[in-house]
N, CA, C and O atoms as CSV, one atom per row, in Angstrom:
chain,resi,resn,atom,element,x,y,z
A,1,MET,N,N,-2.324,47.092,12.362
A,1,MET,CA,C,-2.164,46.192,11.132
A,1,MET,C,C,-1.517,46.869,9.516
A,1,MET,O,O,-2.188,47.458,8.669
A,2,PRO,N,N,-0.152,46.578,9.468
A,2,PRO,CA,C,0.011,47.583,8.294
A,2,PRO,C,C,-0.921,46.664,6.720
A,2,PRO,O,O,-1.535,45.598,6.672
A,3,ALA,N,N,-0.629,47.658,5.706
A,3,ALA,CA,C,-1.354,47.277,4.436
A,3,ALA,C,C,-0.911,46.546,3.803
A,3,ALA,O,O,0.162,47.040,3.457
A,4,PRO,N,N,-1.040,45.393,3.272
A,4,PRO,CA,C,-0.233,44.926,2.276
A,4,PRO,C,C,0.041,45.499,1.092
A,4,PRO,O,O,-0.839,46.148,0.527
A,5,HIS,N,N,1.355,45.345,0.506
A,5,HIS,CA,C,2.105,46.194,-0.573
A,5,HIS,C,C,1.027,45.308,-1.595
A,5,HIS,O,O,0.445,44.228,-1.485
A,6,ARG,N,N,1.105,46.504,-2.767
A,6,ARG,CA,C,0.403,45.787,-3.719
A,6,ARG,C,C,1.504,45.078,-4.522
A,6,ARG,O,O,1.420,43.851,-4.590
A,7,PHE,N,N,2.392,45.612,-5.057
A,7,PHE,CA,C,3.336,44.957,-6.021
A,7,PHE,C,C,4.337,43.951,-4.683
A,7,PHE,O,O,4.894,44.794,-3.980
A,8,GLN,N,N,4.552,43.069,-4.375
A,8,GLN,CA,C,5.824,42.376,-3.826
A,8,GLN,C,C,6.379,41.914,-4.243
A,8,GLN,O,O,5.741,41.180,-4.998
A,9,MET,N,N,7.770,41.694,-4.373
A,9,MET,CA,C,8.506,41.337,-5.559
A,9,MET,C,C,9.389,40.210,-4.628
A,9,MET,O,O,9.388,40.347,-3.405
A,10,THR,N,N,9.992,39.314,-5.136
A,10,THR,CA,C,10.400,37.975,-4.334
A,10,THR,C,C,12.330,38.768,-4.960
A,10,THR,O,O,12.604,39.571,-5.853
A,11,SER,N,N,13.416,37.848,-3.718
A,11,SER,CA,C,14.520,37.883,-4.504
A,11,SER,C,C,14.930,37.901,-5.630
A,11,SER,O,O,15.555,38.838,-6.126
A,12,SER,N,N,14.605,36.774,-6.230
A,12,SER,CA,C,14.906,36.460,-7.560
A,12,SER,C,C,14.403,37.335,-8.239
A,12,SER,O,O,15.075,37.728,-9.193
A,13,GLN,N,N,13.173,37.900,-8.025
A,13,GLN,CA,C,12.522,39.269,-9.558
A,13,GLN,C,C,13.634,40.185,-9.096
A,13,GLN,O,O,14.240,40.658,-10.057
A,14,TYR,N,N,14.119,40.610,-7.831
A,14,TYR,CA,C,15.260,41.841,-7.667
A,14,TYR,C,C,16.608,41.382,-8.788
A,14,TYR,O,O,17.277,42.046,-9.580
A,15,LEU,N,N,16.607,40.311,-8.505
A,15,LEU,CA,C,18.418,39.998,-8.835
A,15,LEU,C,C,17.984,40.259,-10.608
A,15,LEU,O,O,18.819,40.715,-11.389
A,16,TYR,N,N,16.681,39.919,-11.009
A,16,TYR,CA,C,16.511,39.690,-12.333
A,16,TYR,C,C,16.756,41.010,-13.046
A,16,TYR,O,O,17.299,41.290,-14.114
A,17,LEU,N,N,16.149,41.748,-12.061
A,17,LEU,CA,C,15.860,43.156,-12.256
A,17,LEU,C,C,17.485,43.961,-12.698
A,17,LEU,O,O,18.030,44.383,-13.718
A,18,TRP,N,N,17.803,43.840,-11.175
A,18,TRP,CA,C,19.158,44.182,-11.437
A,18,TRP,C,C,20.629,43.901,-12.130
A,18,TRP,O,O,21.686,44.526,-12.037
A,19,ARG,N,N,20.263,42.670,-12.886
A,19,ARG,CA,C,21.061,41.950,-13.734
A,19,ARG,C,C,20.856,42.646,-15.434
A,19,ARG,O,O,21.655,42.774,-16.361
A,20,ARG,N,N,19.274,43.020,-15.270
A,20,ARG,CA,C,18.976,43.174,-16.198
A,20,ARG,C,C,19.379,45.128,-16.634
A,20,ARG,O,O,19.655,45.518,-17.769
A,21,ARG,N,N,19.298,45.965,-15.471
A,21,ARG,CA,C,19.894,46.743,-15.372
A,21,ARG,C,C,21.314,47.305,-14.934
A,21,ARG,O,O,21.661,48.323,-14.334
A,22,GLN,N,N,22.180,45.926,-15.632
A,22,GLN,CA,C,23.548,46.009,-15.281
A,22,GLN,C,C,24.023,46.301,-13.769
A,22,GLN,O,O,25.219,46.265,-13.476
A,23,LEU,N,N,23.157,46.554,-12.955
A,23,LEU,CA,C,23.915,46.600,-11.494
A,23,LEU,C,C,24.524,45.719,-10.978
A,23,LEU,O,O,25.393,46.032,-10.164
A,24,ILE,N,N,24.289,44.401,-11.259
A,24,ILE,CA,C,25.005,43.634,-10.736
A,24,ILE,C,C,25.706,42.736,-11.439
A,24,ILE,O,O,25.757,43.200,-12.578
A,25,GLU,N,N,26.381,41.524,-11.403
A,25,GLU,CA,C,26.736,40.304,-12.363
A,25,GLU,C,C,27.327,39.028,-11.735
A,25,GLU,O,O,28.375,38.933,-11.096
A,26,ALA,N,N,26.612,38.254,-11.987
A,26,ALA,CA,C,26.411,36.800,-11.663
A,26,ALA,C,C,27.670,36.203,-11.821
A,26,ALA,O,O,28.350,36.504,-12.802
A,27,PHE,N,N,28.173,35.200,-10.783
A,27,PHE,CA,C,29.663,34.707,-11.351
A,27,PHE,C,C,29.802,33.508,-12.072
A,27,PHE,O,O,30.851,33.027,-12.499
A,28,GLY,N,N,28.332,32.936,-12.202
A,28,GLY,CA,C,27.647,31.997,-13.088
A,28,GLY,C,C,27.253,30.875,-12.532
A,28,GLY,O,O,27.330,30.838,-11.304
A,29,GLY,N,N,26.802,29.830,-13.152
A,29,GLY,CA,C,26.117,28.657,-13.034
A,29,GLY,C,C,24.685,29.168,-11.852
A,29,GLY,O,O,24.065,30.224,-11.976
A,30,HIS,N,N,24.452,28.242,-10.892
A,30,HIS,CA,C,23.520,28.410,-9.976
A,30,HIS,C,C,24.562,28.636,-9.059
A,30,HIS,O,O,24.693,27.599,-8.409
A,31,ALA,N,N,25.207,29.319,-8.765
A,31,ALA,CA,C,25.955,29.930,-7.955
A,31,ALA,C,C,25.722,30.640,-6.574
A,31,ALA,O,O,26.306,30.417,-5.513
A,32,ASP,N,N,24.619,31.649,-6.871
A,32,ASP,CA,C,24.043,32.482,-6.467
A,32,ASP,C,C,24.790,33.256,-5.380
A,32,ASP,O,O,24.627,33.392,-4.167
A,33,VAL,N,N,26.141,33.951,-6.748
A,33,VAL,CA,C,27.261,34.610,-6.099
A,33,VAL,C,C,26.764,35.844,-6.924
A,33,VAL,O,O,26.246,35.708,-8.032
A,34,PHE,N,N,26.948,37.028,-6.332
A,34,PHE,CA,C,26.400,38.037,-7.248
A,34,PHE,C,C,27.387,39.307,-7.342
A,34,PHE,O,O,27.896,39.151,-6.232
A,35,ALA,N,N,27.844,40.119,-7.706
A,35,ALA,CA,C,29.019,41.193,-7.700
A,35,ALA,C,C,27.795,42.284,-7.826
A,35,ALA,O,O,26.739,42.092,-8.429
A,36,ASN,N,N,28.276,43.769,-6.940
A,36,ASN,CA,C,28.034,44.376,-7.076
A,36,ASN,C,C,28.221,45.812,-7.830
A,36,ASN,O,O,28.592,46.726,-7.094
A,37,LEU,N,N,28.056,46.057,-8.907
A,37,LEU,CA,C,28.613,46.740,-10.105
A,37,LEU,C,C,28.498,47.992,-9.634
A,37,LEU,O,O,29.304,48.761,-10.157
A,38,LEU,N,N,27.818,48.453,-8.870
A,38,LEU,CA,C,27.768,50.386,-8.043
A,38,LEU,C,C,29.233,50.090,-7.021
A,38,LEU,O,O,30.132,50.927,-7.101
A,39,VAL,N,N,29.378,49.129,-6.273
A,39,VAL,CA,C,30.375,49.284,-5.821
A,39,VAL,C,C,31.677,49.277,-6.254
A,39,VAL,O,O,32.534,50.062,-5.850
A,40,ALA,N,N,31.897,48.160,-7.302
A,40,ALA,CA,C,32.977,47.898,-8.111
A,40,ALA,C,C,32.551,47.487,-9.310
A,40,ALA,O,O,31.822,46.501,-9.419
A,41,ALA,N,N,32.983,48.237,-10.392
A,41,ALA,CA,C,32.792,48.122,-11.815
A,41,ALA,C,C,34.071,46.821,-12.023
A,41,ALA,O,O,33.711,45.950,-12.814
A,42,HIS,N,N,35.200,46.654,-11.533
A,42,HIS,CA,C,36.297,45.468,-11.603
A,42,HIS,C,C,36.054,44.627,-10.241
A,42,HIS,O,O,36.771,44.929,-9.287
A,43,PRO,N,N,35.050,43.542,-10.065
A,43,PRO,CA,C,35.167,43.082,-9.081
A,43,PRO,C,C,35.998,42.273,-8.907
A,43,PRO,O,O,36.702,42.006,-9.881
A,44,ASP,N,N,36.238,41.610,-7.703
A,44,ASP,CA,C,37.518,40.853,-7.656
A,44,ASP,C,C,36.788,39.150,-7.648
A,44,ASP,O,O,36.311,38.574,-6.671
A,45,TRP,N,N,36.845,38.895,-8.350
A,45,TRP,CA,C,36.622,37.447,-8.569
A,45,TRP,C,C,36.941,36.399,-7.870
A,45,TRP,O,O,36.148,35.576,-7.414
A,46,ASP,N,N,38.237,36.398,-7.756
A,46,ASP,CA,C,38.810,35.650,-6.414
A,46,ASP,C,C,38.292,35.357,-5.543
A,46,ASP,O,O,38.348,34.217,-5.083
A,47,GLN,N,N,37.506,36.471,-4.962
A,47,GLN,CA,C,36.577,36.676,-3.685
A,47,GLN,C,C,34.938,35.775,-4.168
A,47,GLN,O,O,34.086,35.209,-3.483
A,48,ALA,N,N,35.048,35.965,-5.355
A,48,ALA,CA,C,33.523,35.237,-5.749
A,48,ALA,C,C,33.622,33.520,-5.830
A,48,ALA,O,O,32.723,32.699,-5.649
A,49,LEU,N,N,35.156,33.289,-6.194
A,49,LEU,CA,C,35.611,32.122,-6.268
A,49,LEU,C,C,35.399,31.211,-5.083
A,49,LEU,O,O,34.616,30.270,-4.951
A,50,ALA,N,N,36.343,31.751,-4.206
A,50,ALA,CA,C,36.013,30.950,-2.747
A,50,ALA,C,C,34.843,30.891,-2.305
A,50,ALA,O,O,34.537,29.992,-1.521
A,51,MET,N,N,33.934,31.839,-2.716
A,51,MET,CA,C,32.653,31.815,-1.999
A,51,MET,C,C,32.213,30.695,-2.617
A,51,MET,O,O,32.621,29.685,-2.044
A,52,ALA,N,N,31.440,30.451,-3.702
A,52,ALA,CA,C,31.225,29.549,-4.748
A,52,ALA,C,C,31.861,27.778,-4.332
A,52,ALA,O,O,31.190,26.809,-3.978
A,53,MET,N,N,33.159,27.864,-4.518
A,53,MET,CA,C,33.997,26.774,-4.632
A,53,MET,C,C,35.236,26.931,-3.102
A,53,MET,O,O,36.461,26.819,-3.149
A,54,PRO,N,N,34.641,27.126,-2.268
A,54,PRO,CA,C,35.634,26.587,-1.845
A,54,PRO,C,C,37.212,25.870,-1.871
A,54,PRO,O,O,38.276,26.476,-1.744
A,55,SER,N,N,37.082,24.878,-2.009
A,55,SER,CA,C,38.120,23.978,-2.588
A,55,SER,C,C,39.110,25.177,-3.579
A,55,SER,O,O,40.172,25.677,-3.206
A,56,ALA,N,N,38.682,25.334,-4.386
A,56,ALA,CA,C,38.992,25.886,-5.424
A,56,ALA,C,C,40.693,26.679,-5.168
A,56,ALA,O,O,40.796,27.653,-4.422
A,57,VAL,N,N,41.756,26.162,-5.805
A,57,VAL,CA,C,42.903,26.470,-5.928
A,57,VAL,C,C,43.439,27.185,-7.389
A,57,VAL,O,O,43.096,26.702,-8.469
A,58,ILE,N,N,44.360,28.447,-7.295
A,58,ILE,CA,C,44.665,28.885,-8.761
A,58,ILE,C,C,45.807,27.833,-8.943
A,58,ILE,O,O,46.518,27.224,-8.144
A,59,THR,N,N,45.707,27.857,-10.305
A,59,THR,CA,C,46.911,26.834,-10.390
A,59,THR,C,C,47.719,27.629,-11.919
A,59,THR,O,O,47.681,28.845,-12.106
A,60,GLY,N,N,48.275,26.829,-12.692
A,60,GLY,CA,C,48.835,27.105,-14.091
A,60,GLY,C,C,49.468,28.757,-14.407
A,60,GLY,O,O,49.768,29.475,-13.452
A,61,PRO,N,N,49.606,29.192,-15.706
A,61,PRO,CA,C,50.494,30.529,-15.883
A,61,PRO,C,C,50.047,31.595,-14.629
A,61,PRO,O,O,50.920,32.067,-13.902
A,62,GLU,N,N,48.717,31.906,-14.457
A,62,GLU,CA,C,48.286,32.564,-12.984
A,62,GLU,C,C,49.445,32.518,-11.966
A,62,GLU,O,O,50.049,33.518,-11.579
A,63,CYS,N,N,49.697,31.222,-11.563
A,63,CYS,CA,C,50.639,31.602,-10.710
A,63,CYS,C,C,51.688,32.123,-10.561
A,63,CYS,O,O,52.342,32.527,-9.600
A,64,LEU,N,N,51.831,32.068,-11.906
A,64,LEU,CA,C,53.268,32.800,-12.874
A,64,LEU,C,C,53.242,34.021,-12.411
A,64,LEU,O,O,54.137,34.489,-11.708
A,65,ARG,N,N,52.140,34.680,-12.793
A,65,ARG,CA,C,51.947,36.150,-13.032
A,65,ARG,C,C,51.901,36.739,-11.664
A,65,ARG,O,O,52.352,37.877,-11.539
A,66,ARG,N,N,51.364,36.055,-10.502
A,66,ARG,CA,C,51.068,36.522,-9.389
A,66,ARG,C,C,52.094,36.250,-8.771
A,66,ARG,O,O,51.884,36.547,-7.596
A,67,ALA,N,N,53.793,35.570,-8.980
A,67,ALA,CA,C,54.762,35.639,-8.498
A,67,ALA,C,C,55.597,36.737,-8.938
A,67,ALA,O,O,56.629,36.972,-8.308
A,68,ALA,N,N,55.310,37.365,-9.838
A,68,ALA,CA,C,56.188,38.139,-10.815
A,68,ALA,C,C,56.720,37.484,-11.853
A,68,ALA,O,O,57.433,38.234,-12.519
A,69,TRP,N,N,56.657,36.264,-12.310
A,69,TRP,CA,C,57.795,35.442,-13.146
A,69,TRP,C,C,57.541,35.664,-14.393
A,69,TRP,O,O,58.473,35.387,-15.148
A,70,ILE,N,N,56.369,36.167,-14.984
A,70,ILE,CA,C,55.673,36.261,-16.174
A,70,ILE,C,C,54.609,38.021,-15.851
A,70,ILE,O,O,54.008,38.409,-14.849
A,71,THR,N,N,54.783,38.569,-17.036
A,71,THR,CA,C,53.931,39.401,-17.088
A,71,THR,C,C,52.446,39.407,-18.067
A,71,THR,O,O,51.746,40.399,-18.268
A,72,GLN,N,N,52.242,38.236,-18.510
A,72,GLN,CA,C,50.711,38.145,-19.553
A,72,GLN,C,C,49.987,37.931,-18.732
A,72,GLN,O,O,50.161,36.924,-18.046
A,73,ILE,N,N,49.151,38.596,-18.546
A,73,ILE,CA,C,47.679,38.537,-17.812
A,73,ILE,C,C,46.951,36.913,-18.579
A,73,ILE,O,O,47.274,36.779,-19.760
A,74,PRO,N,N,46.457,36.282,-18.261
A,74,PRO,CA,C,45.256,35.194,-19.160
A,74,PRO,C,C,44.128,35.939,-18.577
A,74,PRO,O,O,43.909,36.685,-17.624
A,75,ASN,N,N,43.279,35.207,-19.943
A,75,ASN,CA,C,41.931,35.792,-19.930
A,75,ASN,C,C,41.068,35.224,-19.285
A,75,ASN,O,O,39.942,35.706,-19.163
A,76,ARG,N,N,41.486,33.908,-18.661
A,76,ARG,CA,C,40.436,32.828,-18.022
A,76,ARG,C,C,41.974,32.394,-17.325
A,76,ARG,O,O,42.857,31.911,-18.034
A,77,PRO,N,N,42.129,32.589,-16.122
A,77,PRO,CA,C,43.131,32.127,-14.833
A,77,PRO,C,C,42.810,30.285,-14.870
A,77,PRO,O,O,41.662,29.863,-15.010
A,78,ASP,N,N,43.383,29.840,-14.800
A,78,ASP,CA,C,43.338,27.928,-14.527
A,78,ASP,C,C,42.968,27.919,-13.330
A,78,ASP,O,O,43.566,28.695,-12.586
A,79,VAL,N,N,41.838,27.026,-12.718
A,79,VAL,CA,C,41.389,27.174,-11.587
A,79,VAL,C,C,41.310,25.213,-11.152
A,79,VAL,O,O,40.539,24.495,-11.789
A,80,ALA,N,N,42.079,24.716,-10.193
A,80,ALA,CA,C,41.475,23.239,-9.717
A,80,ALA,C,C,40.668,22.965,-8.621
A,80,ALA,O,O,40.897,23.075,-7.417
A,81,VAL,N,N,39.458,22.503,-9.370
A,81,VAL,CA,C,38.442,21.740,-7.810
A,81,VAL,C,C,38.524,20.813,-7.204
A,81,VAL,O,O,39.308,20.106,-7.837
A,82,LEU,N,N,38.195,20.254,-6.260
A,82,LEU,CA,C,38.613,19.227,-5.891
A,82,LEU,C,C,37.030,18.667,-6.471
A,82,LEU,O,O,36.022,19.361,-6.602
A,83,ALA,N,N,37.219,16.868,-6.825
A,83,ALA,CA,C,36.750,16.407,-7.392
A,83,ALA,C,C,35.424,15.931,-7.279
A,83,ALA,O,O,34.649,15.494,-8.129
A,84,SER,N,N,35.290,16.143,-5.768
A,84,SER,CA,C,34.320,15.377,-5.201
A,84,SER,C,C,33.070,16.877,-4.708
A,84,SER,O,O,31.963,16.615,-4.237
A,85,SER,N,N,33.544,18.353,-4.939
A,85,SER,CA,C,32.893,19.711,-4.682
A,85,SER,C,C,32.027,19.953,-5.866
A,85,SER,O,O,32.455,19.634,-6.975
A,86,ARG,N,N,31.040,20.400,-5.756
A,86,ARG,CA,C,29.889,21.356,-6.765
A,86,ARG,C,C,30.898,22.113,-7.723
A,86,ARG,O,O,31.896,22.686,-7.287
A,87,LEU,N,N,30.624,22.078,-8.790
A,87,LEU,CA,C,31.563,23.087,-10.199
A,87,LEU,C,C,30.261,23.907,-10.610
A,87,LEU,O,O,29.251,23.293,-10.951
A,88,PHE,N,N,30.290,25.265,-10.576
A,88,PHE,CA,C,29.703,26.356,-11.272
A,88,PHE,C,C,30.377,26.488,-12.552
A,88,PHE,O,O,31.566,26.197,-12.688
A,89,ALA,N,N,29.398,27.065,-13.808
A,89,ALA,CA,C,30.265,27.117,-15.045
A,89,ALA,C,C,30.496,28.910,-14.793
A,89,ALA,O,O,29.689,29.618,-14.192
A,90,THR,N,N,31.501,29.280,-15.275
A,90,THR,CA,C,31.343,30.681,-14.550
A,90,THR,C,C,32.794,30.961,-16.792
A,90,THR,O,O,33.538,30.251,-17.468
A,91,GLY,N,N,32.244,32.442,-16.819
A,91,GLY,CA,C,33.229,32.799,-17.984
A,91,GLY,C,C,34.522,33.591,-17.464
A,91,GLY,O,O,35.284,34.135,-18.263
A,92,HIS,N,N,34.757,33.630,-15.864
A,92,HIS,CA,C,35.479,34.068,-15.291
A,92,HIS,C,C,37.132,33.335,-15.034
A,92,HIS,O,O,38.202,33.900,-14.806
A,93,PHE,N,N,36.772,31.725,-15.197
A,93,PHE,CA,C,38.049,31.086,-14.862
A,93,PHE,C,C,38.117,30.096,-16.132
A,93,PHE,O,O,37.456,30.443,-17.111
A,94,ASN,N,N,38.881,28.852,-16.216
A,94,ASN,CA,C,38.912,27.660,-16.372
A,94,ASN,C,C,38.812,26.942,-15.536
A,94,ASN,O,O,39.766,26.786,-14.774
A,95,ILE,N,N,37.717,26.289,-15.374
A,95,ILE,CA,C,38.197,25.212,-13.624
A,95,ILE,C,C,37.696,23.815,-14.229
A,95,ILE,O,O,36.734,23.549,-14.949
A,96,ARG,N,N,38.789,22.955,-13.622
A,96,ARG,CA,C,38.518,21.571,-13.986
A,96,ARG,C,C,39.166,21.006,-12.564
A,96,ARG,O,O,39.939,21.525,-11.758
A,97,ARG,N,N,38.431,19.562,-12.618
A,97,ARG,CA,C,38.680,18.671,-11.451
A,97,ARG,C,C,39.673,17.515,-11.022
A,97,ARG,O,O,40.173,16.589,-11.661
A,98,GLN,N,N,39.754,17.841,-9.947
A,98,GLN,CA,C,41.258,17.485,-9.664
A,98,GLN,C,C,40.949,16.156,-8.413
A,98,GLN,O,O,39.927,16.126,-7.727
A,99,SER,N,N,41.873,15.311,-8.345
A,99,SER,CA,C,41.402,14.587,-6.964
A,99,SER,C,C,41.680,14.681,-6.174
A,99,SER,O,O,42.181,15.805,-6.187
A,100,ALA,N,N,41.825,14.158,-4.902
A,100,ALA,CA,C,42.196,14.550,-3.350
A,100,ALA,C,C,43.680,13.943,-3.136
A,100,ALA,O,O,44.122,13.911,-1.987
A,101,ALA,N,N,44.433,13.476,-4.175
A,101,ALA,CA,C,45.440,13.011,-4.184
A,101,ALA,C,C,46.573,14.272,-4.868
A,101,ALA,O,O,47.700,14.674,-4.576
A,102,TRP,N,N,45.510,14.602,-5.952
A,102,TRP,CA,C,46.613,15.717,-6.142
A,102,TRP,C,C,46.783,16.962,-5.133
A,102,TRP,O,O,47.909,17.400,-4.895
A,103,PHE,N,N,45.823,17.423,-4.647
A,103,PHE,CA,C,45.811,18.351,-3.329
A,103,PHE,C,C,46.492,18.179,-2.770
A,103,PHE,O,O,47.349,19.033,-2.540
A,104,GLU,N,N,46.510,16.922,-2.199
A,104,GLU,CA,C,47.703,16.342,-1.016
A,104,GLU,C,C,48.892,16.684,-1.377
A,104,GLU,O,O,49.760,17.109,-0.614
A,105,GLN,N,N,49.029,16.466,-2.926
A,105,GLN,CA,C,50.682,16.531,-3.649
A,105,GLN,C,C,50.987,18.365,-3.563
A,105,GLN,O,O,52.047,18.735,-3.058
A,106,MET,N,N,50.383,18.993,-3.881
A,106,MET,CA,C,50.141,20.607,-3.922
A,106,MET,C,C,50.107,21.005,-2.572
A,106,MET,O,O,50.892,21.933,-2.374
A,107,ARG,N,N,49.377,20.583,-1.389
A,107,ARG,CA,C,49.526,21.182,-0.241
A,107,ARG,C,C,50.115,21.248,0.514
A,107,ARG,O,O,49.540,21.475,1.578
A,108,PRO,N,N,51.730,21.101,0.567
A,108,PRO,CA,C,52.661,21.841,1.040
A,108,PRO,C,C,53.571,22.891,0.421
A,108,PRO,O,O,54.599,23.331,0.936
A,109,GLY,N,N,53.176,23.149,-0.473
A,109,GLY,CA,C,53.546,24.541,-1.411
A,109,GLY,C,C,52.695,25.573,-0.830
A,109,GLY,O,O,52.915,26.547,-0.110
A,110,MET,N,N,51.600,25.035,-1.389
A,110,MET,CA,C,50.608,25.978,-1.779
A,110,MET,C,C,50.389,27.424,-0.841
A,110,MET,O,O,50.206,27.446,0.376
A,111,LEU,N,N,50.469,28.712,-1.831
A,111,LEU,CA,C,50.279,29.862,-1.043
A,111,LEU,C,C,49.130,30.273,-0.754
A,111,LEU,O,O,48.331,30.129,-1.679
A,112,GLN,N,N,48.569,30.901,0.508
A,112,GLN,CA,C,47.686,31.887,0.647
A,112,GLN,C,C,47.813,33.093,0.337
A,112,GLN,O,O,48.762,33.744,0.776
A,113,ARG,N,N,46.602,33.797,-0.725
A,113,ARG,CA,C,46.324,34.827,-0.908
A,113,ARG,C,C,45.631,35.615,0.440
A,113,ARG,O,O,45.100,34.991,1.359
A,114,ASP,N,N,45.730,37.025,0.388
A,114,ASP,CA,C,45.122,37.828,1.184
A,114,ASP,C,C,43.489,37.879,1.410
A,114,ASP,O,O,42.784,38.420,2.261
A,115,ALA,N,N,43.314,37.360,0.671
A,115,ALA,CA,C,41.463,36.948,0.447
A,115,ALA,C,C,40.925,35.760,0.703
A,115,ALA,O,O,39.736,35.443,0.673
A,116,GLY,N,N,42.607,34.609,1.160
A,116,GLY,CA,C,42.368,33.449,1.700
A,116,GLY,C,C,42.089,32.575,0.355
A,116,GLY,O,O,41.653,31.430,0.475
A,117,GLN,N,N,42.328,33.090,-0.829
A,117,GLN,CA,C,42.094,31.570,-1.799
A,117,GLN,C,C,43.659,31.812,-1.989
A,117,GLN,O,O,44.407,32.764,-2.214
A,118,PRO,N,N,43.774,30.085,-1.723
A,118,PRO,CA,C,44.937,29.321,-2.115
A,118,PRO,C,C,45.433,29.340,-3.226
A,118,PRO,O,O,44.471,29.340,-3.994
A,119,ARG,N,N,46.665,29.361,-3.998
A,119,ARG,CA,C,47.442,29.081,-5.057
A,119,ARG,C,C,48.198,27.727,-4.925
A,119,ARG,O,O,48.309,27.089,-3.878
A,120,ALA,N,N,48.761,27.339,-6.287
A,120,ALA,CA,C,49.099,26.488,-6.345
A,120,ALA,C,C,50.956,26.911,-6.091
A,120,ALA,O,O,51.520,27.997,-5.956
A,121,PRO,N,N,51.431,25.610,-6.113
A,121,PRO,CA,C,53.092,26.668,-5.542
A,121,PRO,C,C,53.569,26.774,-7.287
A,121,PRO,O,O,53.279,26.163,-8.316
A,122,THR,N,N,54.711,28.245,-6.799
A,122,THR,CA,C,54.896,28.338,-8.305
A,122,THR,C,C,54.949,27.494,-9.289
A,122,THR,O,O,54.381,27.544,-10.380
A,123,ALA,N,N,55.920,26.425,-8.699
A,123,ALA,CA,C,56.666,25.728,-9.869
A,123,ALA,C,C,55.940,25.000,-10.324
A,123,ALA,O,O,56.335,24.227,-11.197
A,124,SER,N,N,54.463,24.992,-9.838
A,124,SER,CA,C,53.573,24.162,-10.284
A,124,SER,C,C,52.797,24.802,-11.820
A,124,SER,O,O,52.191,24.369,-12.800
A,125,GLY,N,N,53.244,25.990,-11.306
A,125,GLY,CA,C,52.580,27.135,-13.143
A,125,GLY,C,C,53.134,26.258,-14.021
A,125,GLY,O,O,52.323,25.889,-14.870
A,126,MET,N,N,54.140,25.825,-14.118
A,126,MET,CA,C,55.205,25.360,-15.029
A,126,MET,C,C,55.275,23.922,-15.474
A,126,MET,O,O,56.077,23.342,-16.206
A,127,GLY,N,N,54.062,23.458,-14.735
A,127,GLY,CA,C,53.792,22.023,-14.663
A,127,GLY,C,C,52.704,21.603,-15.194
A,127,GLY,O,O,52.286,20.447,-15.126
A,128,THR,N,N,51.983,22.885,-15.977
A,128,THR,CA,C,50.838,22.528,-16.609
A,128,THR,C,C,50.658,22.167,-18.207
A,128,THR,O,O,49.648,21.988,-18.888
A,129,GLY,N,N,51.937,22.139,-18.487
A,129,GLY,CA,C,51.961,21.401,-19.738
A,129,GLY,C,C,51.721,22.900,-20.889
A,129,GLY,O,O,51.514,22.703,-22.087
A,130,ARG,N,N,51.749,23.511,-20.641
A,130,ARG,CA,C,51.421,24.963,-21.130
A,130,ARG,C,C,52.853,25.663,-21.864
A,130,ARG,O,O,53.995,25.525,-21.425
A,131,HIS,N,N,52.469,26.417,-23.054
A,131,HIS,CA,C,53.499,26.898,-23.461
A,131,HIS,C,C,54.266,28.268,-22.986
A,131,HIS,O,O,53.635,29.158,-23.556
A,132,VAL,N,N,55.152,28.779,-22.344
A,132,VAL,CA,C,55.972,29.409,-21.858
A,132,VAL,C,C,57.234,30.084,-22.699
A,132,VAL,O,O,58.432,29.866,-22.514
A,133,GLY,N,N,56.522,31.108,-23.835
A,133,GLY,CA,C,57.823,32.069,-24.256
A,133,GLY,C,C,57.666,30.577,-25.757
A,133,GLY,O,O,56.743,29.869,-26.160
A,134,ASN,N,N,58.945,30.723,-26.072
A,134,ASN,CA,C,59.223,29.223,-26.743
A,134,ASN,C,C,59.513,27.759,-26.911
A,134,ASN,O,O,59.891,27.098,-27.878
A,135,ARG,N,N,59.074,27.313,-25.065
A,135,ARG,CA,C,59.534,26.306,-24.720
A,135,ARG,C,C,58.554,25.822,-24.113
A,135,ARG,O,O,57.962,26.524,-23.293
A,136,ARG,N,N,58.182,24.618,-24.347
A,136,ARG,CA,C,57.039,23.814,-23.865
A,136,ARG,C,C,57.561,23.330,-22.193
A,136,ARG,O,O,58.404,22.463,-21.959
A,137,LEU,N,N,56.929,24.016,-21.324
A,137,LEU,CA,C,57.354,22.858,-19.965
A,137,LEU,C,C,56.446,21.594,-19.713
A,137,LEU,O,O,55.369,21.246,-20.197
A,138,GLY,N,N,57.376,20.975,-18.668
A,138,GLY,CA,C,56.885,19.617,-18.326
A,138,GLY,C,C,55.435,19.685,-17.992
A,138,GLY,O,O,54.738,20.676,-18.211
A,139,ARG,N,N,54.994,18.504,-17.414
A,139,ARG,CA,C,54.336,18.124,-16.907
A,139,ARG,C,C,53.537,17.746,-15.601
A,139,ARG,O,O,53.056,16.659,-15.923
A,140,LEU,N,N,53.086,18.022,-14.231
A,140,LEU,CA,C,52.821,17.086,-13.557
A,140,LEU,C,C,52.128,16.354,-13.499
A,140,LEU,O,O,51.216,16.444,-14.321
A,141,ARG,N,N,52.088,15.098,-12.461
A,141,ARG,CA,C,51.252,13.908,-12.786
A,141,ARG,C,C,49.878,14.217,-12.862
A,141,ARG,O,O,49.609,14.902,-11.875
A,142,ASP,N,N,49.024,14.063,-13.463
A,142,ASP,CA,C,48.114,14.757,-13.175
A,142,ASP,C,C,46.924,13.400,-12.592
A,142,ASP,O,O,46.631,12.554,-13.437
A,143,HIS,N,N,46.319,13.274,-11.211
A,143,HIS,CA,C,45.895,12.496,-10.266
A,143,HIS,C,C,44.058,12.278,-10.716
A,143,HIS,O,O,43.270,11.806,-9.896
A,144,THR,N,N,43.764,12.576,-11.675
A,144,THR,CA,C,42.346,12.518,-12.146
A,144,THR,C,C,41.518,11.465,-12.483
A,144,THR,O,O,40.298,11.304,-12.521
A,145,GLY,N,N,42.785,10.584,-12.788
A,145,GLY,CA,C,42.214,9.222,-13.404
A,145,GLY,C,C,41.322,8.277,-12.288
A,145,GLY,O,O,40.830,7.205,-12.640
């Protein structure tokens, strides 16, 4: 019978130590999704988003950038999440809830990324009410009410 270890640590203790030494970075909230900074200094947060919130869809100007319509890189891309699913606070994305009706409206034009993270139709990126250049663009109907 092996002798018991004098210093047995739990997984949360390991995570705490690794975060303190900046070996990993948490996605945010209580999502229990972490990026290994030793493997990738600039993690793929889209993949973490898909793990933490499977219903998430990239929206807004990020759709336009990924379609190569604009070159500006948003500091925090906009993401829509199904209103009935769990949300996790994160500093990597601007997250807002959308109803199932909104998702049904967007579904026909949704584009799949290589990692499986869908994004809204490119034209919907212009429908966020955000400014692009000097022109204010239109807004799609919001079904969150």
